[in-house]
VEXZA-496478 format. One line per field, with one value per atom (N, C-alpha, C): residue number from 1; chain; z, y, x; residue in one letter; atom name. Coordinates in steps of 0.001 Angstrom, whole numbers, plus 524288, in hexadecimal, padded with zeros to 5 digits. Layout:
N
n NUM; ...
chain A; ...
c3 Z; ...
c2 Y; ...
c1 X; ...
res A; ...
atom CA; ...
// end
This chain:
117
n 1; 1; 1; 2; 2; 2; 3; 3; 3; 4; 4; 4; 5; 5; 5; 6; 6; 6; 7; 7; 7; 8; 8; 8; 9; 9; 9; 10; 10; 10; 11; 11; 11; 12; 12; 12; 13; 13; 13; 14; 14; 14; 15; 15; 15; 16; 16; 16; 17; 17; 17; 18; 18; 18; 19; 19; 19; 20; 20; 20; 21; 21; 21; 22; 22; 22; 23; 23; 23; 24; 24; 24; 25; 25; 25; 26; 26; 26; 27; 27; 27; 28; 28; 28; 29; 29; 29; 30; 30; 30; 31; 31; 31; 32; 32; 32; 33; 33; 33; 34; 34; 34; 35; 35; 35; 36; 36; 36; 37; 37; 37; 38; 38; 38; 39; 39; 39; 40; 40; 40; 41; 41; 41; 42; 42; 42; 43; 43; 43; 44; 44; 44; 45; 45; 45; 46; 46; 46; 47; 47; 47; 48; 48; 48; 49; 49; 49; 50; 50; 50; 51; 51; 51; 52; 52; 52; 53; 53; 53; 54; 54; 54; 55; 55; 55; 56; 56; 56; 57; 57; 57; 58; 58; 58; 59; 59; 59; 60; 60; 60; 61; 61; 61; 62; 62; 62; 63; 63; 63; 64; 64; 64; 65; 65; 65; 66; 66; 66; 67; 67; 67; 68; 68; 68; 69; 69; 69; 70; 70; 70; 71; 71; 71; 72; 72; 72; 73; 73; 73; 74; 74; 74; 75; 75; 75; 76; 76; 76; 77; 77; 77; 78; 78; 78; 79; 79; 79; 80; 80; 80; 81; 81; 81; 82; 82; 82; 83; 83; 83; 84; 84; 84; 85; 85; 85; 86; 86; 86; 87; 87; 87; 88; 88; 88; 89; 89; 89; 90; 90; 90; 91; 91; 91; 92; 92; 92; 93; 93; 93; 94; 94; 94; 95; 95; 95; 96; 96; 96; 97; 97; 97; 98; 98; 98; 99; 99; 99; 100; 100; 100; 101; 101; 101; 102; 102; 102; 103; 103; 103; 104; 104; 104; 105; 105; 105; 106; 106; 106; 107; 107; 107; 108; 108; 108; 109; 109; 109; 110; 110; 110; 111; 111; 111; 112; 112; 112; 113; 113; 113; 114; 114; 114; 115; 115; 115; 116; 116; 116; 117; 117; 117
chain A; A; A; A; A; A; A; A; A; A; A; A; A; A; A; A; A; A; A; A; A; A; A; A; A; A; A; A; A; A; A; A; A; A; A; A; A; A; A; A; A; A; A; A; A; A; A; A; A; A; A; A; A; A; A; A; A; A; A; A; A; A; A; A; A; A; A; A; A; A; A; A; A; A; A; A; A; A; A; A; A; A; A; A; A; A; A; A; A; A; A; A; A; A; A; A; A; A; A; A; A; A; A; A; A; A; A; A; A; A; A; A; A; A; A; A; A; A; A; A; A; A; A; A; A; A; A; A; A; A; A; A; A; A; A; A; A; A; A; A; A; A; A; A; A; A; A; A; A; A; A; A; A; A; A; A; A; A; A; A; A; A; A; A; A; A; A; A; A; A; A; A; A; A; A; A; A; A; A; A; A; A; A; A; A; A; A; A; A; A; A; A; A; A; A; A; A; A; A; A; A; A; A; A; A; A; A; A; A; A; A; A; A; A; A; A; A; A; A; A; A; A; A; A; A; A; A; A; A; A; A; A; A; A; A; A; A; A; A; A; A; A; A; A; A; A; A; A; A; A; A; A; A; A; A; A; A; A; A; A; A; A; A; A; A; A; A; A; A; A; A; A; A; A; A; A; A; A; A; A; A; A; A; A; A; A; A; A; A; A; A; A; A; A; A; A; A; A; A; A; A; A; A; A; A; A; A; A; A; A; A; A; A; A; A; A; A; A; A; A; A; A; A; A; A; A; A; A; A; A; A; A; A; A; A; A; A; A; A; A; A; A; A; A; A; A; A; A; A; A; A
c3 B3A9D; B3EE1; B4225; B446D; B4A82; B4878; B499E; B4986; B4A22; B4530; B4815; B45FC; B489E; B45B9; B44BC; B4014; B4016; B3F77; B4055; B4124; B3D20; B39DF; B36A7; B35F2; B33DF; B31B0; B2D5D; B28DC; B231E; B230D; B2249; B24AA; B1F4C; B1AFB; B168C; B1912; B1B9D; B1D16; B1F6A; B224E; B272F; B2534; B1E08; B1BCF; B16F1; B17E0; B1217; B10F9; B172F; B1532; B13D1; B125C; B12AF; B0D6D; B0B70; B04DB; B00D5; AFDA5; AF8FD; AF5DE; AF380; AF134; AF46B; AF0FA; AF58D; AF13D; AF214; AED6B; AEE13; AEB14; AEC02; AF2ED; AF378; AF912; AFED4; AFDAA; B026E; B0145; AFB82; AF8B4; AFCDD; AFE17; AFF3C; B07A7; B07DC; B0E20; B0F00; B0B8C; B0B38; B0DAA; B0773; B0861; B0BF7; B0E43; B132B; B1919; B1927; B1C79; B1D28; B1849; B183D; B19B0; B1BCB; B1F09; B24E0; B284C; B2D0B; B2CB1; B324D; B34F1; B37DD; B3492; B3871; B3791; B3AE4; B39D1; B396F; B3603; B33B0; B3746; B3A9A; B3C35; B3BA2; B39AE; B3878; B3E3E; B3EDE; B42AB; B4073; B414B; B3F0D; B4025; B3D8A; B3EC2; B41EF; B43D8; B4665; B4BEA; B4B7C; B5080; B54C8; B504C; B50AB; B53DE; B5826; B5C27; B5F41; B5DB4; B5E4A; B5C62; B5677; B5174; B5207; B5019; B52D6; B4F7D; B5132; B5080; B4955; B4855; B4280; B3E6E; B3F02; B3C75; B3D26; B413D; B423A; B3F3D; B3B32; B3B07; B3DA1; B3BD1; B4072; B4281; B4673; B48B8; B480F; B4C09; B4B99; B456B; B45A2; B3E78; B3FB5; B3CBE; B3C0A; B3C9B; B3FFC; B423D; B3C85; B3DCE; B3786; B372B; B35AC; B3590; B33D8; B3608; B3428; B3299; B2FFD; B2C0E; B2D2E; B2D36; B2CD3; B28F0; B2649; B228F; B2297; B1F74; B21EE; B1D91; B1B9B; B15B4; B1723; B145C; B15B5; B1148; B121D; B0FD6; B0C63; B09E9; B06A8; B0ADF; B0DB3; B11DC; B16E6; B17C0; B1C42; B1D63; B19A9; B1C23; B1F2E; B1B73; B1EE0; B2138; B24B5; B28A1; B2DC8; B2CE5; B307A; B3128; B2DD3; B2F37; B328C; B3240; B3499; B39A3; B3B3C; B3E5C; B4168; B402E; B4193; B449A; B4075; B41D1; B4644; B46A9; B4A41; B500C; B4FA9; B55AF; B573E; B5345; B54BE; B5711; B5813; B5859; B5EFA; B629F; B6846; B6BDC; B69A2; B6B87; B6D2B; B688D; B6858; B6ADC; B69C1; B6DCB; B7119; B744A; B7989; B7C95; B7998; B79EF; B785E; B7563; B7484; B776D; B7AE1; B7DF6; B8444; B81C1; B8477; B892A; B8E99; B90F8; B92B1; B8E0E; B910A; B8CB9; B8922; B859D; B8305; B802E; B7E42; B8000; B849A; B88E7; B8910; B8B39; B8C09; B87D4; B8104; B7DD9; B7BC2; B7E4D; B7B48; B7BB3; B76F5; B78EF; B7D07; B7DE2; B8071; B8461; B87E2; B8B08; B8F03; B8F49; B9283; B8EE2; B89F0; B8594; B84B6; B84AE; B839A; B8833; B8CB2; B9151; B91C3; B8FEE; B90B3; B8CC5; B881B; B8321; B8627; B8908; B8B22; B8D9B; B93BA; B961D; B9383
c2 20061; 201D2; 20674; 207ED; 20A9E; 20E84; 211D0; 214AA; 21B9C; 21F45; 223FC; 228EF; 22DA5; 2327B; 2350E; 23957; 23A75; 24163; 24504; 249FF; 24D05; 250EA; 25199; 257CC; 25B84; 25FDB; 26132; 25E51; 25D02; 25C59; 260D4; 25F85; 25A44; 25B66; 2599D; 25165; 25155; 24CC6; 2499D; 24D63; 24B37; 247DB; 24A1B; 24905; 24456; 241AD; 24095; 23A8C; 23919; 23280; 2331A; 23868; 238BD; 23A23; 23B92; 23DBC; 23B08; 23B7D; 236EA; 238D0; 23DAD; 23F7A; 23F7B; 23EBE; 2418D; 2443A; 247A2; 24842; 2449C; 2454F; 2422B; 24308; 245CD; 24898; 245F5; 24443; 24276; 23E66; 23BA3; 2356F; 23477; 23637; 2360D; 23616; 2388B; 238C6; 232B5; 232AD; 22C87; 22893; 2292C; 224D3; 222C8; 22620; 22736; 225FF; 227F0; 22699; 220C2; 21E73; 219EA; 2160F; 21514; 20F75; 21174; 21635; 216AC; 21643; 21554; 21690; 21C4C; 21FC1; 2244C; 2279C; 22C1C; 2318B; 234E0; 238BC; 23DFC; 241EA; 24366; 24A87; 24E94; 252A6; 256E0; 25A00; 25C39; 25FE5; 26459; 26974; 26D7A; 26CCA; 26F80; 26F95; 27369; 2785B; 27C68; 279AE; 27596; 2747D; 270A9; 26F69; 2692D; 26C6F; 26DC5; 27102; 26C40; 268D3; 26560; 2636F; 26207; 261CA; 260CE; 25C8A; 25C40; 26121; 26107; 265C4; 26661; 26129; 26282; 26255; 2625F; 2655A; 26A48; 26C11; 273CC; 275A3; 27AA9; 27D4D; 2800B; 27FDD; 28395; 2880C; 28A07; 29023; 293C4; 29050; 293D9; 2936B; 299E2; 298FC; 29727; 29339; 28FD1; 293E7; 293A0; 294C8; 297D3; 29DC4; 29CF1; 29D08; 29CB5; 29B00; 29F1B; 2A0A2; 2A51C; 2A4CF; 2A675; 2A2DF; 2A720; 2A4DB; 2A80B; 2A8F6; 2AB5E; 2ABA9; 2AD57; 2ABB2; 2AE82; 2AF68; 2B2DD; 2B49B; 2B3A7; 2B020; 2AF09; 2B203; 2B591; 2B856; 2B5EF; 2B8F1; 2B62A; 2B621; 2BAEB; 2BBBE; 2B949; 2B545; 2B3A7; 2AF94; 2AD2C; 2A841; 2AE45; 2B2ED; 2B7D1; 2B8CE; 2B9FE; 2BAC3; 2B836; 2B27F; 2AC4A; 2AD81; 2AD06; 2AE52; 2B386; 2B6EB; 2BBD7; 2BCDC; 2B92F; 2BA2D; 2B36F; 2B010; 2AB69; 2AD04; 2B27A; 2B4CD; 2B768; 2BBC9; 2BE37; 2BC18; 2B751; 2B4B2; 2B092; 2AF66; 2AF1F; 2B16E; 2B71A; 2BBB9; 2BC35; 2BC0D; 2BA07; 2BBFB; 2C056; 2C4FF; 2C2FD; 2C152; 2BEFB; 2B836; 2B59E; 2B13F; 2B2A3; 2B391; 2B5BB; 2B842; 2BBC5; 2BA71; 2B91C; 2B2C5; 2AE5F; 2A9E7; 2AA56; 2A69A; 2A636; 2A27C; 2A376; 29FC9; 29FBF; 29E5C; 29A06; 29BAF; 2980C; 2949E; 2933E; 28FF5; 28EEA; 2947D; 295EE; 2904F; 29376; 29179; 28C38; 289C0; 284E1; 27F86; 28157; 27EB6; 27F2E; 283AD; 28477; 280E7; 27EE4; 27C06; 27DDC; 28405; 28528; 28829; 28790; 28B08; 2905E; 28EB5; 293C5; 297BA; 2951E; 29A78; 29D63; 29B2A; 29CF7; 2A232; 29F57; 2A339; 2A705; 2A5AC; 2ABC4; 2AE7D; 2ACBC; 2B18C; 2B3FD; 2B19C; 2B598; 2B8AC; 2B812; 2BAD3; 2C008
c1 DA4FB; DA859; DA645; DA8F4; DA7B9; DA3BE; DA050; D9CA1; DA2E8; DA353; DA3A6; DA248; DA384; DA29E; DA546; DA51B; DA82A; DA667; DA87A; DA6FE; DAB91; DA8DB; DA9B5; DA894; DACA4; DAA31; DA9ED; DA8C0; DA834; DA27A; D9EA1; D9800; D95F1; D9770; D9490; D9774; D9A79; D9E38; D9977; D9488; D9270; D8DAB; D8C8F; D87D5; D89B5; D8EF4; D9093; D8D9A; D8C48; D8AC2; D83E7; D8259; D7E05; D7BC0; D7FBC; D808D; D7F1B; D7D2B; D7A30; D7F5B; D8127; D8537; D89F0; D8E74; D93F3; D9727; D9A4F; D9D30; DA3F0; DA66B; DAB0A; DADE8; DAF56; DB0F2; DAE4F; DA6F9; DA47A; DA4B3; DA517; DA5CB; DA9ED; DB097; DB3CB; DB2DD; DB14D; DAE93; DAD17; DA7D9; DA4CB; DA68A; DAB9D; DAF9E; DB20B; DB3C7; DB801; DB343; DAF57; DACAF; DA93B; DA6F4; DA5BC; DA6D8; DACF8; DAD77; DAE64; DAB78; DAAAC; DA55E; DA3FF; D9F75; D9E8D; D9C07; D9E69; D9A8C; D987C; D9660; D97E5; D9564; D97ED; D95A9; D9851; D95B5; D9887; D9508; D9893; D98C4; D9CBF; D9F88; DA1A5; D9FB2; DA2D0; DA849; DAD21; DB253; DB18B; DAF7B; DB167; DAF3F; DA972; DA976; DAD7E; DB1C8; DB402; DB8A9; DB834; DBF30; DC14F; DBF23; DC3FD; DC7AF; DC61C; DCAB9; DCDDE; DD2F4; DD793; DDAD4; DE071; DE3C0; DE495; DE3BE; DE6EC; DE192; DDCC9; DD861; DD66A; DD8A2; DD737; DDB38; DD8EE; DDD41; DE164; DE59C; DEA15; DE902; DE8FD; DE5E2; DEB51; DF075; DF3C4; DF6FB; DF909; DFB83; E0215; E0306; E07D1; E0EA2; E1182; E164F; E1814; E18A8; E1D31; E2095; E244B; E2B30; E2CD8; E317F; E351F; E39F7; E3C24; E40E9; E438F; E496A; E4D6E; E4FB7; E5182; E536A; E5855; E5B66; E61EB; E64C5; E65D8; E6953; E7034; E71B4; E7739; E7A7B; E7DD4; E80AB; E8610; E8839; E8DCF; E913A; E904B; E943D; E9474; E911B; E90E5; E9505; E9881; E9C92; EA0F8; EA1FA; EA582; EA2BD; E9D8A; E9B02; E9CBC; E9D93; E9D89; EA317; EA722; EABAE; EAF17; EAA0E; EADF5; EA9C4; EA4D0; EA3B0; EA5AC; EA983; EAD5B; EB394; EB50C; EB9E7; EB963; EB372; EB2D1; EB2BF; EAF68; EB0DE; EB55C; EB966; EBCF1; EC1C5; EBFE4; EC387; EC326; EC79A; EC9A6; EC34D; EC2B2; EBF81; EB8AE; EB963; EB411; EB333; EB865; EB67D; EB74F; EB8BD; EB7DB; EB419; EAFE8; EA977; EA69B; EA8B0; EA469; EA56D; EA856; EAB6E; EA5C2; EA2E4; E9C79; E9E39; E9D47; E9FF6; EA547; EA96D; EAC08; EAD6F; EAA4A; EA9BC; EB039; EB2DC; EB64A; EBC4B; EBB88; EC071; EBF14; EB90D; EB872; EB9B9; EB9AB; EB852; EBE67; EC19F; EC794; ECAB5; ECE42; ED305; ED58F; ED613; EDA21; ED767; ED426; ED339; ED2AE; ED8CC; EDDF5; EDDA3; EDEAB; EE00B; EDB22; ED858; ED257; ED101; ED1A3; ED0CB; ED2FC; ED981; EDCCD; EDC81; EDB57; ED8DD; ED3AE; ED047; ECA81; ECCAF; ED171; ED165; ED4F1
res G; G; G; T; T; T; K; K; K; C; C; C; T; T; T; V; V; V; F; F; F; T; T; T; D; D; D; H; H; H; K; K; K; S; S; S; L; L; L; Q; Q; Q; H; H; H; I; I; I; L; L; L; D; D; D; Q; Q; Q; K; K; K; E; E; E; L; L; L; N; N; N; M; M; M; R; R; R; Q; Q; Q; S; S; S; R; R; R; W; W; W; L; L; L; E; E; E; L; L; L; L; L; L; S; S; S; D; D; D; Y; Y; Y; D; D; D; C; C; C; E; E; E; I; I; I; R; R; R; Y; Y; Y; H; H; H; P; P; P; G; G; G; K; K; K; A; A; A; N; N; N; V; V; V; V; V; V; A; A; A; D; D; D; A; A; A; L; L; L; S; S; S; R; R; R; K; K; K; E; E; E; R; R; R; E; E; E; P; P; P; P; P; P; L; L; L; R; R; R; V; V; V; R; R; R; T; T; T; L; L; L; V; V; V; M; M; M; T; T; T; I; I; I; G; G; G; L; L; L; D; D; D; L; L; L; P; P; P; R; R; R; Q; Q; Q; I; I; I; L; L; L; N; N; N; A; A; A; Q; Q; Q; T; T; T; E; E; E; A; A; A; R; R; R; K; K; K; P; P; P; E; E; E; N; N; N; I; I; I; K; K; K; E; E; E; E; E; E; D; D; D; V; V; V; R; R; R; G; G; G; M; M; M; L; L; L; V; V; V; E; E; E; N; N; N; S; S; S; R; R; R; D; D; D; P; P; P; E; E; E; K; K; K; V; V; V; R; R; R; K; K; K; E; E; E; K; K; K; L; L; L
atom N; CA; C; N; CA; C; N; CA; C; N; CA; C; N; CA; C; N; CA; C; N; CA; C; N; CA; C; N; CA; C; N; CA; C; N; CA; C; N; CA; C; N; CA; C; N; CA; C; N; CA; C; N; CA; C; N; CA; C; N; CA; C; N; CA; C; N; CA; C; N; CA; C; N; CA; C; N; CA; C; N; CA; C; N; CA; C; N; CA; C; N; CA; C; N; CA; C; N; CA; C; N; CA; C; N; CA; C; N; CA; C; N; CA; C; N; CA; C; N; CA; C; N; CA; C; N; CA; C; N; CA; C; N; CA; C; N; CA; C; N; CA; C; N; CA; C; N; CA; C; N; CA; C; N; CA; C; N; CA; C; N; CA; C; N; CA; C; N; CA; C; N; CA; C; N; CA; C; N; CA; C; N; CA; C; N; CA; C; N; CA; C; N; CA; C; N; CA; C; N; CA; C; N; CA; C; N; CA; C; N; CA; C; N; CA; C; N; CA; C; N; CA; C; N; CA; C; N; CA; C; N; CA; C; N; CA; C; N; CA; C; N; CA; C; N; CA; C; N; CA; C; N; CA; C; N; CA; C; N; CA; C; N; CA; C; N; CA; C; N; CA; C; N; CA; C; N; CA; C; N; CA; C; N; CA; C; N; CA; C; N; CA; C; N; CA; C; N; CA; C; N; CA; C; N; CA; C; N; CA; C; N; CA; C; N; CA; C; N; CA; C; N; CA; C; N; CA; C; N; CA; C; N; CA; C; N; CA; C; N; CA; C; N; CA; C; N; CA; C; N; CA; C; N; CA; C; N; CA; C; N; CA; C; N; CA; C; N; CA; C; N; CA; C; N; CA; C; N; CA; C; N; CA; C; N; CA; C; N; CA; C; N; CA; C; N; CA; C; N; CA; C; N; CA; C; N; CA; C
// end
């Protein structure tokens, strides 16, 4: 095959081809590398400034997620009904008519205009 050079920050891997006795981990590495025609060179990890982003430890802390806790009381349906009843009062409808939307969307626009005046 093609000759290639493998750079590693695993120093003992550089001498794996010269060793007579290997432990299990080294044996697995040697078995993997035996299929390739490669030269192994040691390159310290700190000196490898162009390593890809996935091989480097994250420098920025991850974003913290804030949670919103909402406690729903037993009187919530009553509070909703009271708010709806209050919103339907004529004086509140006039105040809530944003840019005349109630008049434009009404079945009887003239009646709404008269009530507002």
